[in-house]
C-alpha positions, 0 to 999 in steps of 0.5 A: 500500500502506497503512503498517503500524499496528504494526511486525513486531517490536512485533507479535511482542513482543506475541504473545510475551506472549500465547503465553507465558501461554496456549500454542499451543492457548490462543491464538486468532488473534483474540486474537493479532491484537487485541494488535497492534490488527489484524484476523485478515485482517491477520495472514493477510496477514503470516503466510499460513501461519496460526497455525503460521507465526505461532508459528514466527516468534515462536519464532524471535524468542525464540530470537534473544532468548535467543541474543543475551542469554545464549548469545552473552554466554557465548561472548564472550572477555571475563572469565568473571566479567563474562560470567557476571554479564551472562548471569544478569542477562539471564536475569532480564530475559528472564523479567521477574524471574520474572513471565513464563512461558517460551515453551518451556514454554508451547509444550510443552503439548498440540498445541504439543509436536507442532508445535514440540517439535523446535525447542524441544529444539534451542534447549534443547540450545544453552542446555546447550552454552553453559553446558557450555562455560562450565563447561569454561572454569571447569575442570570436567570435561566430565561435570560441566560438562554436568550443571551446565548441565542442572541449571541449565536445570531449576532455572530452568524449575522456579523459574518454575513454583513462583514462579507457584504461590506468587505469590513472584517471590523464588523465581525470583530466588533460584534464578537467583542460586544457579545464578550463584553455582555458576558463580562459586565 
């Protein structure tokens, strides 16, 4: 057996960027193979279930990325101020300060929503639960904590879109800072 030209993790990261920018329907298997320096046949070897399996693998990778860098950071037993700073710094990093689209948004376009909607909804619920728990740790009542968590998710997603529309990454960065300040005040 020949050694792989590119590791699974490197390939997943490259395919993540294509899927973030083009979504499910806009990304061809050929394009996804090319970003990794592979042929389509090599992708089918790694992902016998084709494009659906490949995208599911990227989605699970993204879930792990968000979980490790945001959700798990918020659940740690360290000082609240420190975990807030870490989580929001990591949010900026995940979205490269607003330069990268959210994979969830990209996969909810066209047929991607039918294929991955339940997984995306589940992952967004985990996000809301983590930020709701943070709000509760800060002394907010359950209803207020949940409202802040949902508003934060909506603001981040909206800021990603609006930043791209106006070609102004500061919109995203300011929005994330504003949400962070809301948890620190």
